[in-house]
Each structure stands twice: as structure tokens, then as C-alpha cells.
Legacy VTK file of the C-alpha trace (Angstrom):
# vtk DataFile Version 3.0
C-alpha trace
ASCII
DATASET POLYDATA
POINTS 109 float
-28.359 13.118 18.264
-31.719 12.302 16.699
-32.305 9.864 14.107
-32.736 12.352 11.311
-29.224 13.800 11.842
-27.627 10.667 12.045
-29.293 9.458 8.846
-28.399 12.720 6.929
-24.823 12.325 8.202
-24.553 8.745 6.767
-26.130 9.889 3.582
-23.705 12.830 3.398
-20.886 10.424 3.867
-22.144 8.034 1.252
-22.360 10.855 -1.286
-18.867 12.128 -0.487
-17.351 8.680 -0.545
-19.004 7.072 -3.646
-19.662 10.003 -5.997
-15.978 10.715 -6.567
-15.450 6.883 -7.313
-18.336 6.588 -9.601
-17.803 9.759 -11.580
-14.941 8.498 -13.606
-16.998 5.309 -14.320
-19.816 7.282 -15.600
-17.540 9.649 -17.665
-15.280 7.102 -19.064
-17.491 4.186 -19.901
-18.081 5.297 -23.377
-14.607 6.270 -24.029
-11.242 4.781 -24.332
-8.178 5.991 -22.785
-5.051 6.740 -24.604
-2.150 4.225 -24.220
-0.140 6.737 -22.198
-2.766 7.078 -19.664
-3.201 3.349 -19.279
0.598 2.787 -18.834
0.652 5.560 -16.424
-2.242 4.158 -14.301
-0.380 0.814 -14.037
2.097 2.570 -11.660
-0.652 3.902 -9.298
-0.930 0.771 -7.210
2.780 0.402 -6.709
3.011 4.174 -5.853
0.296 3.910 -3.192
1.848 0.761 -1.676
5.277 2.332 -1.599
3.880 5.484 0.091
2.196 3.229 2.690
5.084 0.928 3.425
7.963 3.464 3.545
7.015 5.283 6.754
6.423 1.769 8.500
9.935 0.458 7.193
12.084 3.511 8.240
10.247 5.082 11.196
11.022 3.154 14.519
10.173 4.767 17.935
9.083 8.174 16.415
12.416 8.670 14.585
13.980 7.706 11.296
16.014 4.337 11.691
18.228 3.403 8.843
20.548 1.428 11.112
21.501 -2.322 11.040
19.179 -2.904 13.911
15.901 -2.049 11.723
15.286 -5.574 10.677
12.188 -4.621 8.743
14.062 -2.220 6.499
16.646 -4.930 5.719
14.086 -7.546 5.326
12.312 -5.394 2.655
15.344 -5.410 0.247
15.466 -9.107 -0.579
11.603 -9.131 -0.429
11.395 -6.530 -3.032
13.888 -8.151 -5.275
12.125 -11.413 -5.026
8.716 -9.750 -5.815
10.322 -7.918 -8.780
12.070 -10.889 -10.195
9.340 -13.434 -9.727
6.150 -11.412 -9.552
5.008 -13.989 -6.809
2.959 -12.700 -3.877
3.411 -15.899 -2.124
7.113 -16.101 -2.575
7.635 -12.460 -1.472
5.629 -13.017 1.680
7.688 -16.118 2.500
11.058 -14.401 1.911
10.021 -11.329 4.027
8.799 -13.507 6.906
11.923 -15.721 6.654
14.200 -12.822 6.698
12.458 -11.130 9.687
12.332 -14.610 11.591
16.120 -15.213 10.893
17.043 -11.852 11.879
15.086 -11.947 15.062
16.672 -15.177 15.947
20.243 -14.219 15.213
19.847 -10.767 16.785
17.628 -11.848 19.652
15.095 -9.159 18.954
LINES 1 110
109 0 1 2 3 4 5 6 7 8 9 10 11 12 13 14 15 16 17 18 19 20 21 22 23 24 25 26 27 28 29 30 31 32 33 34 35 36 37 38 39 40 41 42 43 44 45 46 47 48 49 50 51 52 53 54 55 56 57 58 59 60 61 62 63 64 65 66 67 68 69 70 71 72 73 74 75 76 77 78 79 80 81 82 83 84 85 86 87 88 89 90 91 92 93 94 95 96 97 98 99 100 101 102 103 104 105 106 107 108
């Protein structure tokens, strides 16, 4: 590829990536959002995180694994409870790592 094609490709990727991110900022800077929209937007990070984590937790070796041997799924339960109750990232990480470590020690995985 020549340099012009590479440059135009990078420029096109920049436009496709950043214009959709900047459009809401440009449109909404002078307006205030209704409280319903603000409340709804608070759930977006949780929904995205859940959508990213769920396949990792339940899919093992290319099939759904809800068995007792899936230590990551079982470690997620107390981790979610700690995160929900304490809202502490550090505490949640420690609990999750601890449950996985203890499960591996006990189960010999």
C-alpha cells in the first residue's frame, strides 16, 4: 500500500470512531437531560459489564457450563454480593480472587 492510502484509511477510521462519540457532546452541551434519561444512563455501565462478563463466566471449553466445577461462576456470586453491599471495588476483587484461590486449592484445579 502506498502512504496516501494508509493515511486516508487512518483518517477514515478516525472519523468513524470519534464522530459518533463527539456528536452527543456537541448536541447536548447546551441542553439538560430529563431526570428519567439520567437515571436510565446510570445503568449503561452495569449492563455493558454484565454483557461482557456473562459469556466468560458460563462458557467453558466452547459450551455452557453451569456445573459445580465452574469455579469462576461460583466465585462471581459472592463477589457480586460484596460489590452490591459495599460498593467497594477493592473488596470485590479481593473476595473474587480469594474464592477462586480457595476453590482451586480445595478442588485441585
